[in-house]
N, CA, C, O and CB atoms as a CASP TS submission, in Angstrom:
PFRMAT TS
TARGET T0000
AUTHOR 0000-0000-0000
METHOD Language model
MODEL 1
PARENT N/A
ATOM      1  N   UNK     1      20.680 -11.534  23.551  1.00  0.00           N
ATOM      2  CA  UNK     1      20.631 -10.153  22.796  1.00  0.00           C
ATOM      3  C   UNK     1      19.744 -10.526  21.909  1.00  0.00           C
ATOM      4  O   UNK     1      19.777 -11.661  21.432  1.00  0.00           O
ATOM      5  CB  UNK     1      21.962  -9.531  22.122  1.00  0.00           C
ATOM      6  N   UNK     2      18.817  -9.613  21.559  1.00  0.00           N
ATOM      7  CA  UNK     2      17.844  -9.709  20.501  1.00  0.00           C
ATOM      8  C   UNK     2      17.983  -8.662  19.491  1.00  0.00           C
ATOM      9  O   UNK     2      17.712  -7.478  19.689  1.00  0.00           O
ATOM     10  CB  UNK     2      16.516  -9.672  21.032  1.00  0.00           C
ATOM     11  N   UNK     3      18.472  -9.217  18.266  1.00  0.00           N
ATOM     12  CA  UNK     3      18.831  -7.940  17.378  1.00  0.00           C
ATOM     13  C   UNK     3      17.294  -8.117  16.340  1.00  0.00           C
ATOM     14  O   UNK     3      16.714  -9.149  16.005  1.00  0.00           O
ATOM     15  CB  UNK     3      20.730  -8.131  16.329  1.00  0.00           C
ATOM     16  N   UNK     4      17.014  -6.882  16.076  1.00  0.00           N
ATOM     17  CA  UNK     4      15.862  -6.591  15.136  1.00  0.00           C
ATOM     18  C   UNK     4      16.210  -5.478  13.953  1.00  0.00           C
ATOM     19  O   UNK     4      16.918  -4.492  14.154  1.00  0.00           O
ATOM     20  CB  UNK     4      14.611  -6.043  16.047  1.00  0.00           C
ATOM     21  N   UNK     5      15.611  -5.797  12.735  1.00  0.00           N
ATOM     22  CA  UNK     5      15.638  -5.094  11.672  1.00  0.00           C
ATOM     23  C   UNK     5      14.456  -3.957  11.433  1.00  0.00           C
ATOM     24  O   UNK     5      14.577  -2.998  10.671  1.00  0.00           O
ATOM     25  CB  UNK     5      15.687  -6.046  10.695  1.00  0.00           C
ATOM     26  N   UNK     6      13.193  -4.279  12.300  1.00  0.00           N
ATOM     27  CA  UNK     6      12.130  -3.717  11.767  1.00  0.00           C
ATOM     28  C   UNK     6      11.704  -3.093  13.637  1.00  0.00           C
ATOM     29  O   UNK     6      11.939  -3.757  14.647  1.00  0.00           O
ATOM     30  CB  UNK     6      10.950  -5.027  10.699  1.00  0.00           C
ATOM     31  N   UNK     7      11.195  -1.998  13.615  1.00  0.00           N
ATOM     32  CA  UNK     7      10.379  -1.543  14.915  1.00  0.00           C
ATOM     33  C   UNK     7       8.876  -1.226  14.732  1.00  0.00           C
ATOM     34  O   UNK     7       8.510  -0.326  13.975  1.00  0.00           O
ATOM     35  CB  UNK     7      11.018  -0.229  15.505  1.00  0.00           C
ATOM     36  N   UNK     8       8.105  -1.909  15.369  1.00  0.00           N
ATOM     37  CA  UNK     8       6.662  -1.908  15.543  1.00  0.00           C
ATOM     38  C   UNK     8       6.614  -0.938  16.857  1.00  0.00           C
ATOM     39  O   UNK     8       7.429  -0.789  17.767  1.00  0.00           O
ATOM     40  CB  UNK     8       5.967  -3.530  15.747  1.00  0.00           C
ATOM     41  N   UNK     9       5.394  -0.360  16.616  1.00  0.00           N
ATOM     42  CA  UNK     9       4.862   0.604  17.497  1.00  0.00           C
ATOM     43  C   UNK     9       4.633  -0.319  18.722  1.00  0.00           C
ATOM     44  O   UNK     9       4.696   0.234  19.819  1.00  0.00           O
ATOM     45  CB  UNK     9       3.523   1.388  16.921  1.00  0.00           C
ATOM     46  N   UNK    10       4.373  -1.669  18.687  1.00  0.00           N
ATOM     47  CA  UNK    10       4.017  -2.438  19.872  1.00  0.00           C
ATOM     48  C   UNK    10       5.354  -2.890  20.501  1.00  0.00           C
ATOM     49  O   UNK    10       5.412  -3.023  21.724  1.00  0.00           O
ATOM     50  CB  UNK    10       3.062  -3.684  19.512  1.00  0.00           C
ATOM     51  N   UNK    11       6.488  -3.146  19.681  1.00  0.00           N
ATOM     52  CA  UNK    11       7.714  -3.379  20.210  1.00  0.00           C
ATOM     53  C   UNK    11       8.583  -2.095  20.932  1.00  0.00           C
ATOM     54  O   UNK    11       9.374  -2.187  21.870  1.00  0.00           O
ATOM     55  CB  UNK    11       8.433  -3.958  19.087  1.00  0.00           C
ATOM     56  N   UNK    12       8.188  -0.908  20.207  1.00  0.00           N
ATOM     57  CA  UNK    12       8.503   0.257  20.982  1.00  0.00           C
ATOM     58  C   UNK    12       7.932   0.364  22.227  1.00  0.00           C
ATOM     59  O   UNK    12       8.692   0.420  23.194  1.00  0.00           O
ATOM     60  CB  UNK    12       8.194   1.349  20.341  1.00  0.00           C
ATOM     61  N   UNK    13       6.853   0.399  22.381  1.00  0.00           N
ATOM     62  CA  UNK    13       6.253   0.320  23.671  1.00  0.00           C
ATOM     63  C   UNK    13       6.580  -0.593  24.671  1.00  0.00           C
ATOM     64  O   UNK    13       6.776  -0.219  25.828  1.00  0.00           O
ATOM     65  CB  UNK    13       5.095   0.174  23.530  1.00  0.00           C
ATOM     66  N   UNK    14       6.660  -1.842  24.301  1.00  0.00           N
ATOM     67  CA  UNK    14       7.108  -2.966  25.328  1.00  0.00           C
ATOM     68  C   UNK    14       8.702  -2.514  25.775  1.00  0.00           C
ATOM     69  O   UNK    14       9.050  -2.795  26.922  1.00  0.00           O
ATOM     70  CB  UNK    14       7.063  -4.685  24.507  1.00  0.00           C
ATOM     71  N   UNK    15       9.447  -1.976  25.076  1.00  0.00           N
ATOM     72  CA  UNK    15      10.752  -1.302  25.438  1.00  0.00           C
ATOM     73  C   UNK    15      10.640  -0.341  26.119  1.00  0.00           C
ATOM     74  O   UNK    15      11.369  -0.376  27.111  1.00  0.00           O
ATOM     75  CB  UNK    15      11.489  -0.896  24.500  1.00  0.00           C
ATOM     76  N   UNK    16       9.663   1.050  25.964  1.00  0.00           N
ATOM     77  CA  UNK    16       9.411   1.975  26.795  1.00  0.00           C
ATOM     78  C   UNK    16       8.744   1.592  28.204  1.00  0.00           C
ATOM     79  O   UNK    16       9.017   2.209  29.234  1.00  0.00           O
ATOM     80  CB  UNK    16       8.684   2.824  26.090  1.00  0.00           C
ATOM     81  N   UNK    17       7.803   0.468  28.152  1.00  0.00           N
ATOM     82  CA  UNK    17       7.463   0.068  29.297  1.00  0.00           C
ATOM     83  C   UNK    17       8.554  -0.467  30.459  1.00  0.00           C
ATOM     84  O   UNK    17       8.649   0.007  31.591  1.00  0.00           O
ATOM     85  CB  UNK    17       6.595  -0.828  28.959  1.00  0.00           C
ATOM     86  N   UNK    18       9.330  -1.533  29.923  1.00  0.00           N
ATOM     87  CA  UNK    18      10.565  -1.585  30.334  1.00  0.00           C
ATOM     88  C   UNK    18      11.146  -0.716  31.150  1.00  0.00           C
ATOM     89  O   UNK    18      11.353  -0.965  32.337  1.00  0.00           O
ATOM     90  CB  UNK    18      11.185  -1.635  29.484  1.00  0.00           C
ATOM     91  N   UNK    19      11.505   0.550  30.486  1.00  0.00           N
ATOM     92  CA  UNK    19      12.181   1.889  30.952  1.00  0.00           C
ATOM     93  C   UNK    19      11.539   2.571  31.867  1.00  0.00           C
ATOM     94  O   UNK    19      12.099   3.481  32.478  1.00  0.00           O
ATOM     95  CB  UNK    19      12.383   2.816  29.953  1.00  0.00           C
ATOM     96  N   UNK    20      10.116   2.181  32.116  1.00  0.00           N
ATOM     97  CA  UNK    20       9.415   3.157  32.872  1.00  0.00           C
ATOM     98  C   UNK    20       8.965   4.593  32.163  1.00  0.00           C
ATOM     99  O   UNK    20       8.865   5.661  32.768  1.00  0.00           O
ATOM    100  CB  UNK    20      10.296   3.424  34.014  1.00  0.00           C
ATOM    101  N   UNK    21       8.740   4.403  30.893  1.00  0.00           N
ATOM    102  CA  UNK    21       8.474   5.619  30.387  1.00  0.00           C
ATOM    103  C   UNK    21       6.981   5.907  30.601  1.00  0.00           C
ATOM    104  O   UNK    21       6.094   5.068  30.441  1.00  0.00           O
ATOM    105  CB  UNK    21       8.894   5.680  28.971  1.00  0.00           C
ATOM    106  N   UNK    22       6.797   7.175  30.978  1.00  0.00           N
ATOM    107  CA  UNK    22       5.399   7.835  31.269  1.00  0.00           C
ATOM    108  C   UNK    22       5.006   8.263  30.064  1.00  0.00           C
ATOM    109  O   UNK    22       5.451   9.228  29.442  1.00  0.00           O
ATOM    110  CB  UNK    22       5.354   9.028  32.284  1.00  0.00           C
ATOM    111  N   UNK    23       3.735   7.147  29.594  1.00  0.00           N
ATOM    112  CA  UNK    23       3.102   7.629  27.879  1.00  0.00           C
ATOM    113  C   UNK    23       2.346   9.113  28.257  1.00  0.00           C
ATOM    114  O   UNK    23       2.180   9.972  27.392  1.00  0.00           O
ATOM    115  CB  UNK    23       1.562   6.207  27.035  1.00  0.00           C
ATOM    116  N   UNK    24       1.999   9.254  29.391  1.00  0.00           N
ATOM    117  CA  UNK    24       1.270  10.592  29.446  1.00  0.00           C
ATOM    118  C   UNK    24       2.096  11.673  29.147  1.00  0.00           C
ATOM    119  O   UNK    24       1.529  12.676  28.715  1.00  0.00           O
ATOM    120  CB  UNK    24       0.677  10.868  30.741  1.00  0.00           C
ATOM    121  N   UNK    25       3.645  11.706  29.315  1.00  0.00           N
ATOM    122  CA  UNK    25       4.385  12.906  28.801  1.00  0.00           C
ATOM    123  C   UNK    25       4.918  12.336  27.400  1.00  0.00           C
ATOM    124  O   UNK    25       4.688  12.996  26.386  1.00  0.00           O
ATOM    125  CB  UNK    25       5.667  13.452  29.885  1.00  0.00           C
ATOM    126  N   UNK    26       5.524  11.300  27.328  1.00  0.00           N
ATOM    127  CA  UNK    26       6.266  10.903  26.160  1.00  0.00           C
ATOM    128  C   UNK    26       5.410  10.075  25.064  1.00  0.00           C
ATOM    129  O   UNK    26       5.119   8.902  25.298  1.00  0.00           O
ATOM    130  CB  UNK    26       7.460  10.069  26.646  1.00  0.00           C
ATOM    131  N   UNK    27       5.025  10.687  23.904  1.00  0.00           N
ATOM    132  CA  UNK    27       4.560  10.366  22.624  1.00  0.00           C
ATOM    133  C   UNK    27       4.928   9.285  22.320  1.00  0.00           C
ATOM    134  O   UNK    27       6.136   9.084  22.203  1.00  0.00           O
ATOM    135  CB  UNK    27       4.845  11.124  21.699  1.00  0.00           C
ATOM    136  N   UNK    28       4.006   8.272  22.103  1.00  0.00           N
ATOM    137  CA  UNK    28       4.331   6.765  21.581  1.00  0.00           C
ATOM    138  C   UNK    28       4.800   6.824  20.477  1.00  0.00           C
ATOM    139  O   UNK    28       5.774   6.127  20.192  1.00  0.00           O
ATOM    140  CB  UNK    28       3.273   5.811  21.459  1.00  0.00           C
ATOM    141  N   UNK    29       4.043   7.946  19.279  1.00  0.00           N
ATOM    142  CA  UNK    29       4.774   7.643  17.934  1.00  0.00           C
ATOM    143  C   UNK    29       5.849   8.461  17.732  1.00  0.00           C
ATOM    144  O   UNK    29       6.541   8.273  16.731  1.00  0.00           O
ATOM    145  CB  UNK    29       3.932   7.784  16.742  1.00  0.00           C
ATOM    146  N   UNK    30       6.146   9.444  18.597  1.00  0.00           N
ATOM    147  CA  UNK    30       7.512   9.930  18.815  1.00  0.00           C
ATOM    148  C   UNK    30       8.690   8.980  18.912  1.00  0.00           C
ATOM    149  O   UNK    30       9.604   8.776  18.112  1.00  0.00           O
ATOM    150  CB  UNK    30       7.502  10.646  19.977  1.00  0.00           C
ATOM    151  N   UNK    31       8.389   8.363  20.298  1.00  0.00           N
ATOM    152  CA  UNK    31       9.236   7.296  20.638  1.00  0.00           C
ATOM    153  C   UNK    31       9.276   6.042  19.712  1.00  0.00           C
ATOM    154  O   UNK    31      10.215   5.246  19.707  1.00  0.00           O
ATOM    155  CB  UNK    31       8.872   6.903  21.927  1.00  0.00           C
ATOM    156  N   UNK    32       8.346   5.961  19.055  1.00  0.00           N
ATOM    157  CA  UNK    32       8.469   4.899  17.812  1.00  0.00           C
ATOM    158  C   UNK    32       9.362   5.274  16.689  1.00  0.00           C
ATOM    159  O   UNK    32      10.214   4.508  16.240  1.00  0.00           O
ATOM    160  CB  UNK    32       7.090   4.658  17.134  1.00  0.00           C
ATOM    161  N   UNK    33       9.134   6.525  16.228  1.00  0.00           N
ATOM    162  CA  UNK    33      10.270   7.118  15.182  1.00  0.00           C
ATOM    163  C   UNK    33      11.456   7.363  15.741  1.00  0.00           C
ATOM    164  O   UNK    33      12.484   7.155  15.096  1.00  0.00           O
ATOM    165  CB  UNK    33       9.932   8.416  14.534  1.00  0.00           C
ATOM    166  N   UNK    34      11.487   7.796  16.898  1.00  0.00           N
ATOM    167  CA  UNK    34      13.100   7.884  17.371  1.00  0.00           C
ATOM    168  C   UNK    34      13.704   6.573  17.299  1.00  0.00           C
ATOM    169  O   UNK    34      14.738   6.403  16.653  1.00  0.00           O
ATOM    170  CB  UNK    34      13.331   8.409  18.945  1.00  0.00           C
ATOM    171  N   UNK    35      13.064   5.531  17.986  1.00  0.00           N
ATOM    172  CA  UNK    35      13.718   4.205  18.265  1.00  0.00           C
ATOM    173  C   UNK    35      14.170   3.582  16.807  1.00  0.00           C
ATOM    174  O   UNK    35      15.211   2.955  16.613  1.00  0.00           O
ATOM    175  CB  UNK    35      12.618   3.159  19.100  1.00  0.00           C
ATOM    176  N   UNK    36      13.208   3.874  15.868  1.00  0.00           N
ATOM    177  CA  UNK    36      13.468   3.472  14.550  1.00  0.00           C
ATOM    178  C   UNK    36      15.047   4.077  14.015  1.00  0.00           C
ATOM    179  O   UNK    36      16.057   3.492  13.623  1.00  0.00           O
ATOM    180  CB  UNK    36      12.173   4.049  13.628  1.00  0.00           C
ATOM    181  N   UNK    37      14.761   5.311  14.183  1.00  0.00           N
ATOM    182  CA  UNK    37      15.828   6.294  13.806  1.00  0.00           C
ATOM    183  C   UNK    37      16.967   5.904  14.393  1.00  0.00           C
ATOM    184  O   UNK    37      17.901   5.736  13.609  1.00  0.00           O
ATOM    185  CB  UNK    37      15.567   7.678  14.169  1.00  0.00           C
ATOM    186  N   UNK    38      17.264   5.635  15.955  1.00  0.00           N
ATOM    187  CA  UNK    38      18.507   5.262  16.696  1.00  0.00           C
ATOM    188  C   UNK    38      19.030   3.925  16.355  1.00  0.00           C
ATOM    189  O   UNK    38      20.220   3.672  16.538  1.00  0.00           O
ATOM    190  CB  UNK    38      18.280   5.301  18.158  1.00  0.00           C
ATOM    191  N   UNK    39      18.053   2.885  15.774  1.00  0.00           N
ATOM    192  CA  UNK    39      18.549   1.604  15.578  1.00  0.00           C
ATOM    193  C   UNK    39      19.852   1.539  14.583  1.00  0.00           C
ATOM    194  O   UNK    39      20.717   0.663  14.558  1.00  0.00           O
ATOM    195  CB  UNK    39      17.391   0.772  15.051  1.00  0.00           C
ATOM    196  N   UNK    40      19.742   2.750  13.748  1.00  0.00           N
ATOM    197  CA  UNK    40      21.116   2.919  13.180  1.00  0.00           C
ATOM    198  C   UNK    40      22.353   3.062  13.796  1.00  0.00           C
ATOM    199  O   UNK    40      23.372   3.039  13.105  1.00  0.00           O
ATOM    200  CB  UNK    40      21.119   3.839  12.532  1.00  0.00           C
ATOM    201  N   UNK    41      22.413   3.231  15.192  1.00  0.00           N
ATOM    202  CA  UNK    41      23.394   2.946  15.792  1.00  0.00           C
ATOM    203  C   UNK    41      23.489   1.715  16.838  1.00  0.00           C
ATOM    204  O   UNK    41      24.135   1.723  17.886  1.00  0.00           O
ATOM    205  CB  UNK    41      23.644   4.017  16.255  1.00  0.00           C
ATOM    206  N   UNK    42      22.741   0.704  16.352  1.00  0.00           N
ATOM    207  CA  UNK    42      22.695  -0.914  17.306  1.00  0.00           C
ATOM    208  C   UNK    42      23.909  -1.268  17.100  1.00  0.00           C
ATOM    209  O   UNK    42      24.359  -1.800  18.115  1.00  0.00           O
ATOM    210  CB  UNK    42      21.622  -2.311  16.805  1.00  0.00           C
ATOM    211  N   UNK    43      24.983  -1.202  15.884  1.00  0.00           N
ATOM    212  CA  UNK    43      26.069  -1.641  16.266  1.00  0.00           C
ATOM    213  C   UNK    43      26.957  -1.272  17.039  1.00  0.00           C
ATOM    214  O   UNK    43      27.794  -1.996  17.578  1.00  0.00           O
ATOM    215  CB  UNK    43      26.487  -1.798  15.605  1.00  0.00           C
ATOM    216  N   UNK    44      26.800   0.198  17.174  1.00  0.00           N
ATOM    217  CA  UNK    44      27.819   0.786  18.521  1.00  0.00           C
ATOM    218  C   UNK    44      27.289   0.399  19.711  1.00  0.00           C
ATOM    219  O   UNK    44      28.139   0.406  20.602  1.00  0.00           O
ATOM    220  CB  UNK    44      27.974   2.452  18.690  1.00  0.00           C
ATOM    221  N   UNK    45      26.117   0.038  20.090  1.00  0.00           N
ATOM    222  CA  UNK    45      25.833  -0.368  21.320  1.00  0.00           C
ATOM    223  C   UNK    45      25.654  -1.605  21.463  1.00  0.00           C
ATOM    224  O   UNK    45      25.047  -2.028  22.448  1.00  0.00           O
ATOM    225  CB  UNK    45      24.916   0.175  21.778  1.00  0.00           C
ATOM    226  N   UNK    46      26.185  -2.489  20.436  1.00  0.00           N
ATOM    227  CA  UNK    46      26.266  -4.236  20.577  1.00  0.00           C
ATOM    228  C   UNK    46      24.709  -4.669  20.637  1.00  0.00           C
ATOM    229  O   UNK    46      24.298  -5.663  21.234  1.00  0.00           O
ATOM    230  CB  UNK    46      27.179  -4.863  22.230  1.00  0.00           C
ATOM    231  N   UNK    47      23.894  -3.723  19.895  1.00  0.00           N
ATOM    232  CA  UNK    47      22.348  -4.440  19.585  1.00  0.00           C
ATOM    233  C   UNK    47      21.316  -3.993  20.983  1.00  0.00           C
ATOM    234  O   UNK    47      20.093  -4.105  20.906  1.00  0.00           O
ATOM    235  CB  UNK    47      22.532  -6.536  19.486  1.00  0.00           C
ATOM    236  N   UNK    48      22.006  -3.486  22.227  1.00  0.00           N
ATOM    237  CA  UNK    48      21.325  -3.219  23.175  1.00  0.00           C
ATOM    238  C   UNK    48      19.913  -2.556  23.037  1.00  0.00           C
ATOM    239  O   UNK    48      20.094  -1.339  23.053  1.00  0.00           O
ATOM    240  CB  UNK    48      22.089  -2.590  23.831  1.00  0.00           C
ATOM    241  N   UNK    49      18.746  -2.812  22.923  1.00  0.00           N
ATOM    242  CA  UNK    49      17.578  -2.426  22.635  1.00  0.00           C
ATOM    243  C   UNK    49      17.459  -1.491  23.955  1.00  0.00           C
ATOM    244  O   UNK    49      17.301  -0.309  23.648  1.00  0.00           O
ATOM    245  CB  UNK    49      16.526  -3.631  22.367  1.00  0.00           C
ATOM    246  N   UNK    50      17.489  -1.685  25.053  1.00  0.00           N
ATOM    247  CA  UNK    50      17.280  -0.865  26.182  1.00  0.00           C
ATOM    248  C   UNK    50      17.924   0.212  25.903  1.00  0.00           C
ATOM    249  O   UNK    50      17.301   1.274  25.883  1.00  0.00           O
ATOM    250  CB  UNK    50      17.655  -1.371  27.412  1.00  0.00           C
ATOM    251  N   UNK    51      19.435   0.178  25.601  1.00  0.00           N
ATOM    252  CA  UNK    51      20.084   1.488  25.595  1.00  0.00           C
ATOM    253  C   UNK    51      19.933   2.314  24.782  1.00  0.00           C
ATOM    254  O   UNK    51      20.288   3.471  25.008  1.00  0.00           O
ATOM    255  CB  UNK    51      21.153   1.476  25.602  1.00  0.00           C
ATOM    256  N   UNK    52      19.224   1.857  23.328  1.00  0.00           N
ATOM    257  CA  UNK    52      18.511   2.492  22.323  1.00  0.00           C
ATOM    258  C   UNK    52      17.551   3.222  22.701  1.00  0.00           C
ATOM    259  O   UNK    52      17.544   4.421  22.421  1.00  0.00           O
ATOM    260  CB  UNK    52      18.056   1.738  21.497  1.00  0.00           C
ATOM    261  N   UNK    53      16.632   2.680  23.358  1.00  0.00           N
ATOM    262  CA  UNK    53      15.757   3.188  24.023  1.00  0.00           C
ATOM    263  C   UNK    53      15.864   4.466  25.105  1.00  0.00           C
ATOM    264  O   UNK    53      15.139   5.456  25.198  1.00  0.00           O
ATOM    265  CB  UNK    53      15.377   2.191  24.499  1.00  0.00           C
ATOM    266  N   UNK    54      16.908   4.119  25.797  1.00  0.00           N
ATOM    267  CA  UNK    54      17.277   5.226  26.853  1.00  0.00           C
ATOM    268  C   UNK    54      17.865   6.253  25.885  1.00  0.00           C
ATOM    269  O   UNK    54      17.330   7.329  26.151  1.00  0.00           O
ATOM    270  CB  UNK    54      18.424   4.730  28.135  1.00  0.00           C
ATOM    271  N   UNK    55      18.709   6.388  24.904  1.00  0.00           N
ATOM    272  CA  UNK    55      19.244   7.308  23.858  1.00  0.00           C
ATOM    273  C   UNK    55      17.773   8.301  23.275  1.00  0.00           C
ATOM    274  O   UNK    55      17.750   9.531  23.319  1.00  0.00           O
ATOM    275  CB  UNK    55      20.050   6.216  22.482  1.00  0.00           C
ATOM    276  N   UNK    56      16.800   7.560  22.827  1.00  0.00           N
ATOM    277  CA  UNK    56      15.483   7.749  22.221  1.00  0.00           C
ATOM    278  C   UNK    56      14.686   8.666  23.279  1.00  0.00           C
ATOM    279  O   UNK    56      13.981   9.584  22.860  1.00  0.00           O
ATOM    280  CB  UNK    56      14.724   6.267  21.920  1.00  0.00           C
ATOM    281  N   UNK    57      14.814   8.393  24.719  1.00  0.00           N
ATOM    282  CA  UNK    57      14.077   8.941  25.530  1.00  0.00           C
ATOM    283  C   UNK    57      14.740  10.279  25.902  1.00  0.00           C
ATOM    284  O   UNK    57      14.113  11.331  26.029  1.00  0.00           O
ATOM    285  CB  UNK    57      13.811   8.056  26.575  1.00  0.00           C
ATOM    286  N   UNK    58      15.934  10.152  26.049  1.00  0.00           N
ATOM    287  CA  UNK    58      16.699  11.529  26.492  1.00  0.00           C
ATOM    288  C   UNK    58      16.493  12.444  25.417  1.00  0.00           C
ATOM    289  O   UNK    58      16.398  13.650  25.648  1.00  0.00           O
ATOM    290  CB  UNK    58      18.343  11.389  26.750  1.00  0.00           C
ATOM    291  N   UNK    59      16.406  11.923  24.121  1.00  0.00           N
ATOM    292  CA  UNK    59      16.201  13.393  23.219  1.00  0.00           C
ATOM    293  C   UNK    59      14.757  13.641  23.334  1.00  0.00           C
ATOM    294  O   UNK    59      14.492  14.818  23.093  1.00  0.00           O
ATOM    295  CB  UNK    59      16.636  13.322  21.436  1.00  0.00           C
ATOM    296  N   UNK    60      13.764  12.933  23.617  1.00  0.00           N
ATOM    297  CA  UNK    60      12.421  13.049  23.628  1.00  0.00           C
ATOM    298  C   UNK    60      12.260  13.869  25.018  1.00  0.00           C
ATOM    299  O   UNK    60      11.233  14.548  25.026  1.00  0.00           O
ATOM    300  CB  UNK    60      11.655  11.585  23.513  1.00  0.00           C
ATOM    301  N   UNK    61      12.931  13.946  26.025  1.00  0.00           N
ATOM    302  CA  UNK    61      12.829  14.860  27.119  1.00  0.00           C
ATOM    303  C   UNK    61      13.200  16.265  27.186  1.00  0.00           C
ATOM    304  O   UNK    61      12.660  17.173  27.818  1.00  0.00           O
ATOM    305  CB  UNK    61      13.430  14.380  27.985  1.00  0.00           C
ATOM    306  N   UNK    62      14.366  16.286  26.311  1.00  0.00           N
ATOM    307  CA  UNK    62      14.854  17.580  26.181  1.00  0.00           C
ATOM    308  C   UNK    62      13.979  18.413  24.917  1.00  0.00           C
ATOM    309  O   UNK    62      13.804  19.630  24.864  1.00  0.00           O
ATOM    310  CB  UNK    62      16.494  17.438  25.893  1.00  0.00           C
ATOM    311  N   UNK    63      13.600  17.610  24.147  1.00  0.00           N
ATOM    312  CA  UNK    63      12.710  18.115  22.904  1.00  0.00           C
ATOM    313  C   UNK    63      11.490  17.240  22.471  1.00  0.00           C
ATOM    314  O   UNK    63      11.770  16.342  21.677  1.00  0.00           O
ATOM    315  CB  UNK    63      13.626  18.217  21.618  1.00  0.00           C
ATOM    316  N   UNK    64      10.007  17.362  22.910  1.00  0.00           N
ATOM    317  CA  UNK    64       9.324  16.511  22.533  1.00  0.00           C
ATOM    318  C   UNK    64       8.937  16.039  21.324  1.00  0.00           C
ATOM    319  O   UNK    64       8.204  15.058  21.204  1.00  0.00           O
ATOM    320  CB  UNK    64       8.650  16.681  22.977  1.00  0.00           C
ATOM    321  N   UNK    65       9.377  16.668  20.414  1.00  0.00           N
ATOM    322  CA  UNK    65       9.192  16.572  18.927  1.00  0.00           C
ATOM    323  C   UNK    65      10.628  16.505  18.210  1.00  0.00           C
ATOM    324  O   UNK    65      10.820  16.943  17.076  1.00  0.00           O
ATOM    325  CB  UNK    65       8.327  17.874  18.382  1.00  0.00           C
ATOM    326  N   UNK    66      11.539  15.951  18.950  1.00  0.00           N
ATOM    327  CA  UNK    66      12.995  15.991  18.097  1.00  0.00           C
ATOM    328  C   UNK    66      13.477  15.376  17.187  1.00  0.00           C
ATOM    329  O   UNK    66      14.522  15.640  16.592  1.00  0.00           O
ATOM    330  CB  UNK    66      13.888  15.815  18.637  1.00  0.00           C
ATOM    331  N   UNK    67      12.398  14.081  16.919  1.00  0.00           N
ATOM    332  CA  UNK    67      12.426  13.211  15.929  1.00  0.00           C
ATOM    333  C   UNK    67      11.670  13.523  14.522  1.00  0.00           C
ATOM    334  O   UNK    67      12.036  13.038  13.451  1.00  0.00           O
ATOM    335  CB  UNK    67      11.957  12.088  16.505  1.00  0.00           C
ATOM    336  N   UNK    68      10.716  14.281  14.655  1.00  0.00           N
ATOM    337  CA  UNK    68      10.004  15.136  14.021  1.00  0.00           C
ATOM    338  C   UNK    68      10.907  16.083  13.325  1.00  0.00           C
ATOM    339  O   UNK    68      11.159  15.990  12.123  1.00  0.00           O
ATOM    340  CB  UNK    68       9.108  15.732  14.879  1.00  0.00           C
ATOM    341  N   UNK    69      11.368  16.956  14.074  1.00  0.00           N
ATOM    342  CA  UNK    69      12.424  18.057  13.584  1.00  0.00           C
ATOM    343  C   UNK    69      13.618  17.410  12.690  1.00  0.00           C
ATOM    344  O   UNK    69      13.837  17.702  11.514  1.00  0.00           O
ATOM    345  CB  UNK    69      13.137  18.821  14.953  1.00  0.00           C
ATOM    346  N   UNK    70      14.277  16.567  13.397  1.00  0.00           N
ATOM    347  CA  UNK    70      15.371  15.855  12.936  1.00  0.00           C
ATOM    348  C   UNK    70      15.094  15.359  11.326  1.00  0.00           C
ATOM    349  O   UNK    70      15.884  15.530  10.397  1.00  0.00           O
ATOM    350  CB  UNK    70      15.607  14.619  13.975  1.00  0.00           C
ATOM    351  N   UNK    71      13.699  14.671  11.245  1.00  0.00           N
ATOM    352  CA  UNK    71      13.574  14.041  10.074  1.00  0.00           C
ATOM    353  C   UNK    71      13.305  15.366   9.011  1.00  0.00           C
ATOM    354  O   UNK    71      13.591  15.326   7.814  1.00  0.00           O
ATOM    355  CB  UNK    71      12.356  12.861  10.180  1.00  0.00           C
ATOM    356  N   UNK    72      12.871  16.200   9.503  1.00  0.00           N
ATOM    357  CA  UNK    72      12.440  17.345   8.678  1.00  0.00           C
ATOM    358  C   UNK    72      13.586  18.179   8.152  1.00  0.00           C
ATOM    359  O   UNK    72      13.620  18.735   7.055  1.00  0.00           O
ATOM    360  CB  UNK    72      11.525  18.228   9.467  1.00  0.00           C
ATOM    361  N   UNK    73      14.658  18.191   9.228  1.00  0.00           N
ATOM    362  CA  UNK    73      16.051  18.649   8.819  1.00  0.00           C
ATOM    363  C   UNK    73      16.660  17.775   7.774  1.00  0.00           C
ATOM    364  O   UNK    73      17.123  18.417   6.831  1.00  0.00           O
ATOM    365  CB  UNK    73      17.000  18.679  10.024  1.00  0.00           C
ATOM    366  N   UNK    74      16.791  16.385   7.687  1.00  0.00           N
ATOM    367  CA  UNK    74      17.430  15.531   7.127  1.00  0.00           C
ATOM    368  C   UNK    74      16.808  15.289   5.688  1.00  0.00           C
ATOM    369  O   UNK    74      17.442  14.833   4.736  1.00  0.00           O
ATOM    370  CB  UNK    74      17.491  14.439   7.985  1.00  0.00           C
ATOM    371  N   UNK    75      15.475  15.662   5.672  1.00  0.00           N
ATOM    372  CA  UNK    75      15.044  15.850   4.414  1.00  0.00           C
ATOM    373  C   UNK    75      15.245  17.132   3.446  1.00  0.00           C
ATOM    374  O   UNK    75      15.060  17.261   2.236  1.00  0.00           O
ATOM    375  CB  UNK    75      13.857  15.653   4.566  1.00  0.00           C
ATOM    376  N   UNK    76      15.635  17.912   4.313  1.00  0.00           N
ATOM    377  CA  UNK    76      15.507  19.344   3.890  1.00  0.00           C
ATOM    378  C   UNK    76      14.335  20.146   3.687  1.00  0.00           C
ATOM    379  O   UNK    76      14.157  20.900   2.731  1.00  0.00           O
ATOM    380  CB  UNK    76      16.040  19.451   2.842  1.00  0.00           C
ATOM    381  N   UNK    77      13.625  19.962   4.542  1.00  0.00           N
ATOM    382  CA  UNK    77      12.163  20.891   4.317  1.00  0.00           C
ATOM    383  C   UNK    77      12.312  21.880   5.411  1.00  0.00           C
ATOM    384  O   UNK    77      11.450  22.740   5.587  1.00  0.00           O
ATOM    385  CB  UNK    77      10.530  19.971   4.520  1.00  0.00           C
TER
END
């Protein structure tokens, strides 16, 4: 198991590629932002990066701008 504290776009793309993400449908910047935000739950999923990626992907399939909206809501905008 790999534990990480920082998530780069290339790392997010690597995880997304492993999960079969279609980058024509899923925005890489949203996926990266979401992956970073979901990392706060890494302890709950045993640091499983694929599972964190799947959670991120689930949110983006429902709402393509989920993490932008969440970020805005959390900042009170």
